ZAMIDREN-169329 format. One record per residue (C-alpha): x, y, z; residue number from 1; residue in three letters. Coordinates in nm, 4 decimals, decimal comma, padded with zeros to 6 digits. Example, Ala and Ser with C-alpha at 12.3 -4.5 7.8 and 13.67 -1.06 7.14 Angstrom:
2
+----------+----------+----------+------+------+
|        u |        v |        w | guba | figu |
+----------+----------+----------+------+------+
|  01,2300 | -00,4500 |  00,7800 |    1 |  ALA |
|  01,3670 | -00,1060 |  00,7140 |    2 |  SER |
+----------+----------+----------+------+------+
***
This chain:
89
+----------+----------+----------+------+------+
|        u |        v |        w | guba | figu |
+----------+----------+----------+------+------+
| -03,4617 | -08,7186 |  08,7808 |    1 |  MET |
| -03,2980 | -08,3756 |  08,7659 |    2 |  ASP |
| -03,0839 | -08,2401 |  08,4858 |    3 |  LEU |
| -02,7484 | -08,3106 |  08,6505 |    4 |  ARG |
| -02,8453 | -08,6713 |  08,7316 |    5 |  GLU |
| -02,9882 | -08,7244 |  08,3814 |    6 |  SER |
| -02,6714 | -08,5902 |  08,2215 |    7 |  PHE |
| -02,4599 | -08,8327 |  08,4171 |    8 |  GLY |
| -02,6816 | -09,1312 |  08,3534 |    9 |  VAL |
| -02,6913 | -09,0485 |  07,9823 |   10 |  THR |
| -02,3142 | -09,0059 |  07,9487 |   11 |  VAL |
| -02,2598 | -09,3344 |  08,1304 |   12 |  LYS |
| -02,5125 | -09,5177 |  07,9106 |   13 |  ALA |
| -02,3629 | -09,3863 |  07,5866 |   14 |  ILE |
| -02,0088 | -09,4555 |  07,7045 |   15 |  ARG |
| -02,0950 | -09,8127 |  07,8065 |   16 |  ARG |
| -02,2932 | -09,8797 |  07,4881 |   17 |  SER |
| -01,9833 | -09,7932 |  07,2912 |   18 |  LYS |
| -01,7581 | -10,0015 |  07,5171 |   19 |  GLY |
| -01,5505 | -09,7003 |  07,6240 |   20 |  LEU |
| -01,3710 | -09,6618 |  07,9538 |   21 |  PRO |
| -01,4174 | -09,3416 |  08,1549 |   22 |  GLN |
| -01,0770 | -09,2230 |  08,0422 |   23 |  THR |
| -01,1947 | -09,2239 |  07,6809 |   24 |  ALA |
| -01,4291 | -08,9394 |  07,7585 |   25 |  VAL |
| -01,1138 | -08,7282 |  07,7563 |   26 |  GLY |
| -01,1273 | -08,5721 |  08,0978 |   27 |  ILE |
| -00,9664 | -08,7208 |  08,4059 |   28 |  ASN |
| -01,1322 | -09,0388 |  08,5286 |   29 |  GLN |
| -01,2244 | -08,8944 |  08,8680 |   30 |  GLY |
| -01,4121 | -08,6073 |  08,7069 |   31 |  TYR |
| -01,5996 | -08,8422 |  08,4748 |   32 |  VAL |
| -01,6968 | -09,0617 |  08,7681 |   33 |  SER |
| -01,8344 | -08,7619 |  08,9569 |   34 |  GLU |
| -02,0132 | -08,6473 |  08,6437 |   35 |  LEU |
| -02,1704 | -08,9866 |  08,5836 |   36 |  GLU |
| -02,2842 | -08,9985 |  08,9460 |   37 |  ASN |
| -02,4543 | -08,6612 |  08,9184 |   38 |  GLY |
| -02,2072 | -08,4849 |  09,1463 |   39 |  GLN |
| -02,0629 | -08,2508 |  08,8847 |   40 |  LYS |
| -02,2051 | -08,0346 |  08,6071 |   41 |  THR |
| -01,9902 | -07,9696 |  08,2981 |   42 |  PRO |
| -01,9338 | -07,6320 |  08,1457 |   43 |  THR |
| -02,0460 | -07,5866 |  07,7840 |   44 |  LEU |
| -01,6960 | -07,6415 |  07,6447 |   45 |  PRO |
| -01,6554 | -07,9573 |  07,8552 |   46 |  LYS |
| -01,9993 | -08,0809 |  07,7479 |   47 |  MET |
| -01,9050 | -08,0307 |  07,3839 |   48 |  ALA |
| -01,5765 | -08,2164 |  07,4402 |   49 |  ALA |
| -01,7574 | -08,5028 |  07,6135 |   50 |  ILE |
| -02,0015 | -08,5344 |  07,3224 |   51 |  ALA |
| -01,7160 | -08,5330 |  07,0710 |   52 |  LYS |
| -01,5281 | -08,7999 |  07,2614 |   53 |  ASN |
| -01,8445 | -09,0095 |  07,2811 |   54 |  LEU |
| -01,8795 | -08,9746 |  06,9046 |   55 |  GLY |
| -02,2109 | -08,7848 |  06,9138 |   56 |  VAL |
| -02,3186 | -08,4300 |  06,8359 |   57 |  HIS |
| -02,3739 | -08,2116 |  07,1457 |   58 |  PRO |
| -02,7405 | -08,1756 |  07,0457 |   59 |  LEU |
| -02,7716 | -08,5540 |  07,0347 |   60 |  THR |
| -02,6320 | -08,5762 |  07,3846 |   61 |  LEU |
| -02,8626 | -08,3052 |  07,5168 |   62 |  LEU |
| -03,1643 | -08,4580 |  07,3423 |   63 |  THR |
| -03,0886 | -08,7911 |  07,5081 |   64 |  ALA |
| -03,0453 | -08,6149 |  07,8448 |   65 |  VAL |
| -03,3833 | -08,4406 |  07,8205 |   66 |  TYR |
| -03,5513 | -08,7508 |  07,6800 |   67 |  SER |
| -03,4373 | -08,9449 |  07,9881 |   68 |  ASN |
| -03,5951 | -08,6780 |  08,2071 |   69 |  MET |
| -03,9328 | -08,7056 |  08,0269 |   70 |  GLY |
| -04,2120 | -08,6489 |  07,9654 |   71 |  PRO |
| -04,1209 | -08,5997 |  07,5974 |   72 |  GLU |
| -03,9370 | -08,8695 |  07,4081 |   73 |  ASP |
| -03,6584 | -08,7888 |  07,1622 |   74 |  SER |
| -03,8928 | -08,7693 |  06,8600 |   75 |  ASP |
| -04,1161 | -08,5188 |  07,0379 |   76 |  GLU |
| -03,8184 | -08,3157 |  07,1534 |   77 |  LEU |
| -03,6687 | -08,3017 |  06,8057 |   78 |  LEU |
| -03,9985 | -08,1953 |  06,6510 |   79 |  ALA |
| -04,0251 | -07,9223 |  06,9110 |   80 |  ARG |
| -03,6693 | -07,8049 |  06,8407 |   81 |  VAL |
| -03,7302 | -07,7942 |  06,4649 |   82 |  VAL |
| -04,0490 | -07,5938 |  06,5185 |   83 |  SER |
| -03,8783 | -07,3505 |  06,7546 |   84 |  GLU |
| -03,5822 | -07,3040 |  06,5211 |   85 |  LEU |
| -03,8166 | -07,2311 |  06,2294 |   86 |  GLN |
| -03,9987 | -06,9695 |  06,4350 |   87 |  SER |
| -03,6655 | -06,7950 |  06,5091 |   88 |  LEU |
| -03,5882 | -06,7348 |  06,1408 |   89 |  LYS |
+----------+----------+----------+------+------+
***
């Protein structure tokens, strides 16, 4: 699964798990449909708005996206991020 497809699948899964309609994502429904079907890629500001409207931090959304792509699961990804952030200090 590529990044665009994983982003769409992840947004759809989070949205559905919270019982939200596509319109609750805060962007027009047609755009959300295209996004969830892997036909569109959001800009960074749109991605942040999507995460906010889903009630998650943008890093949570991106971690879930990359976890869906594998091979690392979310715990491995978060440990890697923490390590990389510490090395940047």
